[in-house]
C-alpha positions as CSV (number, residue, x, y, z in Angstrom):
1,X,0.4,0.1,0.1
2,X,1.3,3.1,-1.0
3,X,0.4,6.7,0.8
4,X,-1.0,8.2,-2.6
5,X,-4.6,9.2,-3.0
6,X,-7.1,7.5,-2.1
7,X,-8.3,4.3,-4.0
8,X,-11.9,2.7,-4.2
9,X,-12.1,-1.1,-4.1
10,X,-16.1,-1.2,-4.4
11,X,-17.8,-0.5,-1.8
12,X,-14.2,-0.3,0.5
13,X,-11.8,2.9,0.6
14,X,-8.4,2.1,1.0
15,X,-6.8,3.7,3.5
16,X,-4.0,6.6,2.5
17,X,-3.8,8.0,5.9
18,X,-4.5,8.2,10.1
19,X,-6.1,10.3,12.2
20,X,-4.5,10.4,15.5
21,X,-7.7,11.5,17.8
22,X,-4.7,11.2,20.8
23,X,-6.6,14.0,23.3
24,X,-9.4,15.3,20.6
25,X,-11.8,14.0,23.2
26,X,-10.9,17.4,25.2
27,X,-10.7,20.2,22.8
28,X,-11.3,22.6,25.7
29,X,-8.2,21.5,27.6
30,X,-5.5,21.9,24.0
31,X,-3.8,25.0,24.5
32,X,-3.2,23.8,28.6
33,X,-2.2,20.3,27.4
34,X,0.4,21.8,25.0
35,X,1.8,24.0,26.9
36,X,2.0,21.2,29.5
37,X,3.6,18.7,27.0
38,X,5.8,21.5,25.5
39,X,7.3,21.8,28.7
40,X,8.0,18.4,29.8
41,X,9.4,18.2,26.3
42,X,11.5,20.9,26.4
43,X,12.6,20.3,30.0
44,X,13.0,16.5,29.0
45,X,15.7,17.4,26.3
46,X,17.8,19.5,28.3
47,X,17.9,16.9,31.2
48,X,18.7,14.3,29.2
49,X,21.1,16.4,26.8
50,X,23.2,17.8,30.4
51,X,23.7,14.1,32.0
52,X,25.4,13.5,28.3
53,X,27.6,16.2,28.5
54,X,28.2,15.8,32.5
55,X,29.4,12.0,31.4
56,X,31.6,13.4,28.1
57,X,33.3,16.1,29.8
58,X,34.1,15.1,33.9
59,X,37.2,13.2,33.8
60,X,35.3,11.2,36.8
61,X,32.1,10.0,35.1
62,X,34.5,8.1,32.9
63,X,33.4,4.9,34.0
64,X,31.3,1.7,32.3
65,X,28.6,2.9,34.7
66,X,28.2,6.1,33.3
67,X,28.8,4.9,29.9
68,X,25.8,3.1,29.9
69,X,23.3,6.3,31.4
70,X,24.2,8.4,28.7
71,X,23.6,6.3,26.5
72,X,20.1,5.6,27.9
73,X,20.1,10.0,28.1
74,X,20.8,9.6,24.3
75,X,18.2,7.0,23.8
76,X,15.8,8.7,26.1
77,X,16.0,12.2,24.0
78,X,15.5,10.3,20.4
79,X,12.8,8.9,22.5
80,X,10.6,11.4,23.8
81,X,11.7,13.3,20.0
82,X,9.6,10.3,18.1
83,X,6.5,11.4,20.0
84,X,6.3,14.8,21.3
85,X,6.9,17.1,18.5
86,X,3.9,15.1,16.3
87,X,1.9,15.5,19.1
88,X,3.0,19.3,19.8
89,X,2.0,19.8,16.3
90,X,-1.0,18.2,16.2
91,X,-2.5,19.9,19.3
92,X,-1.3,23.7,17.9
93,X,-2.6,23.2,14.7
94,X,-5.6,20.6,15.6
95,X,-4.3,18.8,12.4
96,X,-4.2,15.1,13.7
97,X,-3.7,13.3,10.6
98,X,-0.7,11.3,9.8
99,X,0.6,9.4,6.3
100,X,1.1,6.2,6.0
101,X,4.6,6.0,5.8
102,X,5.2,8.7,8.5
103,X,3.1,7.0,10.9
104,X,5.2,3.1,10.2
105,X,8.1,5.2,10.4
106,X,7.0,6.5,13.9
107,X,5.5,3.2,15.0
108,X,9.0,1.4,14.0
109,X,11.9,4.5,15.3
110,X,8.9,3.7,19.0
111,X,9.7,0.3,18.7
112,X,13.3,0.2,18.1
113,X,14.2,2.0,21.2
114,X,11.8,0.0,23.5
115,X,13.4,-3.1,22.6
116,X,16.9,-1.1,22.7
117,X,16.0,0.3,26.6
118,X,15.3,-3.1,27.5
119,X,18.5,-5.1,26.5
120,X,20.2,-1.7,27.8
121,X,19.2,-1.8,31.3
122,X,19.7,-5.0,31.3
123,X,23.0,-4.4,30.7
124,X,23.2,-1.6,33.2
125,X,22.1,-4.2,35.9
126,X,24.5,-6.7,34.7
127,X,27.7,-3.8,35.1
128,X,26.0,-3.4,38.4
129,X,25.9,-7.2,39.4
130,X,29.4,-6.9,38.7
131,X,30.9,-4.0,40.5
132,X,29.2,-5.3,44.0
133,X,29.4,-9.4,43.4
134,X,32.7,-9.1,41.4
135,X,34.3,-5.8,42.2
136,X,38.2,-7.6,42.0
137,X,37.4,-9.1,38.6
138,X,34.8,-5.7,37.6
139,X,37.7,-4.1,36.2
140,X,39.0,-6.6,33.6
141,X,35.3,-7.8,32.6
142,X,34.0,-4.5,32.4
143,X,37.0,-2.9,30.3
144,X,36.0,-0.6,27.4
145,X,35.8,-2.4,24.4
146,X,32.9,-4.7,26.4
147,X,31.5,-1.7,27.5
148,X,31.3,-1.0,23.2
149,X,30.4,-4.3,22.3
150,X,27.7,-4.3,24.8
151,X,25.9,-1.5,24.0
152,X,26.4,-1.7,19.8
153,X,24.7,-5.3,20.2
154,X,21.8,-3.2,22.0
155,X,21.3,-0.5,19.8
156,X,22.0,-2.6,17.1
157,X,19.6,-5.8,18.3
158,X,17.4,-3.5,19.1
159,X,16.5,-1.9,15.5
160,X,17.1,-4.9,13.9
161,X,14.0,-7.0,15.4
162,X,11.3,-4.9,14.5
163,X,12.1,-5.1,10.5
164,X,10.1,-7.7,10.4
165,X,6.8,-6.2,11.7
166,X,7.1,-3.1,9.5
167,X,7.6,-5.7,6.3
168,X,4.3,-7.4,7.3
169,X,2.2,-4.5,8.7
170,X,3.3,-2.8,5.1
171,X,2.0,-5.4,3.4
172,X,-1.3,-4.7,4.6
173,X,-4.6,-3.2,3.4
174,X,-6.3,-0.9,5.8
175,X,-9.5,0.0,4.9
176,X,-13.2,1.4,6.4
177,X,-12.0,4.1,9.8
178,X,-9.1,5.7,9.8
179,X,-8.6,6.7,13.2
180,X,-6.0,5.2,15.5
181,X,-7.6,6.3,19.5
182,X,-4.2,6.5,20.5
183,X,-1.5,9.6,20.8
184,X,0.8,8.2,18.5
185,X,0.9,5.2,15.9
186,X,0.9,1.7,18.0
187,X,0.8,-1.7,16.6
188,X,-2.7,-2.1,18.9
189,X,-4.4,0.6,17.2
190,X,-2.8,-0.1,13.7
191,X,-3.5,-3.7,13.6
192,X,-7.2,-3.1,14.4
193,X,-7.6,-1.1,10.9
194,X,-6.7,-3.9,9.1
195,X,-8.5,-5.4,6.3
196,X,-5.7,-8.3,5.8
197,X,-5.6,-11.5,7.9
198,X,-3.3,-10.5,11.0
199,X,-3.5,-13.6,12.7
200,X,0.7,-13.9,11.8
201,X,1.5,-10.7,12.8
202,X,0.4,-11.2,15.7
203,X,1.8,-14.1,16.5
204,X,5.3,-13.2,15.3
205,X,5.4,-10.2,17.1
206,X,5.0,-12.0,20.4
207,X,7.4,-13.9,19.8
208,X,9.7,-11.0,19.2
209,X,8.5,-9.5,21.8
210,X,8.9,-12.8,24.7
211,X,12.6,-13.1,23.0
212,X,13.3,-9.0,23.6
213,X,12.0,-8.3,27.1
214,X,11.5,-11.6,28.7
215,X,15.4,-13.0,28.9
216,X,16.1,-9.2,29.6
217,X,14.0,-8.7,32.4
218,X,15.6,-12.2,33.6
219,X,19.1,-11.1,33.2
220,X,17.7,-7.8,35.0
221,X,16.0,-9.8,38.9
222,X,18.8,-12.1,38.3
223,X,21.3,-9.7,39.1
224,X,19.5,-7.8,41.2
225,X,18.7,-10.8,43.5
226,X,22.3,-11.3,43.4
227,X,23.1,-7.6,44.3
228,X,20.5,-7.0,47.1
229,X,21.7,-11.2,48.1
230,X,25.4,-9.5,48.2
231,X,24.3,-6.2,49.8
232,X,23.0,-7.9,53.0
233,X,25.4,-9.9,53.8
234,X,28.1,-6.9,54.3
235,X,27.9,-6.4,58.0
236,X,28.2,-2.8,58.5
237,X,25.2,-0.4,57.3
238,X,27.3,2.0,56.3
239,X,29.0,-0.5,53.6
240,X,25.6,-1.8,52.7
241,X,24.2,1.9,52.3
242,X,27.5,2.7,49.8
243,X,26.6,-0.1,48.1
244,X,22.9,0.3,47.8
245,X,23.4,3.7,46.7
246,X,25.8,2.4,43.5
247,X,22.6,0.5,42.3
248,X,19.5,1.9,43.6
249,X,18.7,4.9,40.6
250,X,18.6,2.0,38.3
251,X,17.0,-0.1,39.9
252,X,13.8,2.8,40.1
253,X,14.6,3.5,36.1
254,X,13.7,0.0,35.6
255,X,10.9,-1.0,38.0
256,X,9.5,2.4,36.2
257,X,10.2,1.1,33.2
258,X,8.9,-2.5,33.5
259,X,6.2,-1.5,35.6
260,X,4.3,1.2,32.9
261,X,5.4,-1.3,30.1
262,X,3.5,-4.1,31.5
263,X,0.5,-2.2,32.3
264,X,0.4,-0.8,29.4
265,X,0.8,-3.8,27.4
266,X,-0.8,-6.1,29.7
267,X,-4.0,-4.4,29.9
268,X,-7.5,-6.0,28.8
269,X,-8.1,-4.0,25.1
270,X,-11.6,-2.8,26.0
271,X,-13.5,0.5,25.5
272,X,-13.6,0.9,29.5
273,X,-10.0,0.4,29.8
274,X,-9.0,2.5,26.6
275,X,-8.1,5.7,27.9
276,X,-7.0,4.7,31.4
277,X,-4.2,2.8,28.5
278,X,-3.8,6.0,27.2
279,X,-2.5,7.5,30.0
280,X,0.3,4.8,30.9
281,X,0.8,5.5,27.5
282,X,1.5,9.0,28.0
283,X,3.8,8.3,31.3
284,X,5.3,5.5,30.0
285,X,5.9,7.4,26.2
286,X,6.1,10.7,28.3
287,X,6.9,11.2,31.6
288,X,9.6,8.0,31.9
289,X,12.1,9.9,29.6
290,X,12.0,13.1,31.8
291,X,11.7,11.5,35.2
292,X,15.7,9.1,34.3
293,X,17.5,12.2,34.5
294,X,16.0,13.9,37.4
295,X,16.3,10.4,39.2
296,X,19.9,9.2,38.6
297,X,20.7,13.4,39.1
298,X,19.6,14.1,42.4
299,X,20.1,10.0,43.6
300,X,23.7,9.4,42.6
301,X,26.3,11.8,44.4
302,X,28.8,11.4,41.8
303,X,26.1,13.4,39.2
304,X,25.3,15.3,41.6
305,X,29.1,16.6,42.3
306,X,29.9,17.1,38.7
307,X,27.0,19.0,38.1
308,X,27.8,21.5,41.4
309,X,31.4,21.5,39.5
310,X,30.0,23.1,36.0
311,X,27.6,25.1,37.7
312,X,30.8,27.1,39.9
313,X,32.7,27.3,37.1
314,X,30.0,29.2,34.9
315,X,29.4,31.0,37.9
316,X,33.3,31.8,38.4
317,X,33.7,32.4,34.7
318,X,30.6,34.6,34.3
319,X,32.1,36.9,37.8
320,X,35.6,36.6,35.7
321,X,34.6,38.5,32.8
322,X,32.9,41.0,34.6
323,X,28.8,40.3,33.1
324,X,28.5,40.7,36.7
325,X,28.8,44.6,37.1
C-alpha cells in the first residue's frame, strides 16, 4: 500500500492516511495540554543532554556505569523526540492526520527504541552485578571494548528486531475507518484497522517481544537478586548503604520502565480501559524520559558533584568576565 490518493475498491475505501485521535475528546484543554507537553519536552531534552554532557566532560564519570547512562540519556532524548513533536504540532494546529509512511516510521523508531532500552537496562544491571558481587574482577570483565560491544549489540538488535513487524504491516490493506484512538502510532490500534489477516503479524510480534523482553527482564531480575543478597551480607550499615546507593537509581528506573510497560501492554483491550491505557501510555512514553535524568541527578552523588562543578565554573567564568557589573 502506498500513501497516495485514496483508491476505491467496490464499497471499500483503502486508507492512505490515519487520524490520531489523541486527546481530541478534550477540545477545551488543547492549549493547556500543548503548554504542558511543550514544557515536558523541553525539560526532558535539556535534562538528558545535560547528563550526556556531564558524562563526556567530567573525568570522574568516565566509567562503564556512566557510559551506559550516557547511552540511556541519548536513547530517552530520541524516544521523546519520536512522540512529542508530532503531538505538539497536532495540539497546536488541530491537524491530527498522519500519512501511512509517517505512521509506519514513527512506530518503527518507537518500537526499536523500546527494544533497545530493554536490552540496555539489562546491560546496566549486569554492570552493577559485577561491580557489587564481583568487585575484584570488575575492571577486567567490564573493560572499554566489552562496554562498546554490549552497547552496540543493544542498539543494533533493537533496530533489527522491529524490521519483520514493519515489513508485515507494510503488506496490509487498511480500509473502513482511519481513526487511531491513540496519540501516536502503536501496534494495537493499527491492527484494528487492517482488512488483511493479522494472525501472522500477531504471532511473530508476540515471539519477538518475548525474546526481546523476557531474557533481559530475567537477567535484570537475577542480577538484582544477587546484588541484594550480597548487600545484605555486608556487616556494616555504612557499607550496605554505600553499596546500595550505587544501584538504587538504576533499580528505580527499571521498576518504572517495566511497571509501565506491563501495565500498558497487558491491560485488556476494552472500551472501558481505553482511556486508562492511554494515560499509562503517556506516562510510559512521555514522563519516563523526563523522570530518568531527575532520578539519576538527585540520587547519584557523583552526578551531583559533576553538576555542582559545572555550575560553579559557569558562575566563576561569569564573574571573571565582568558580566556581573
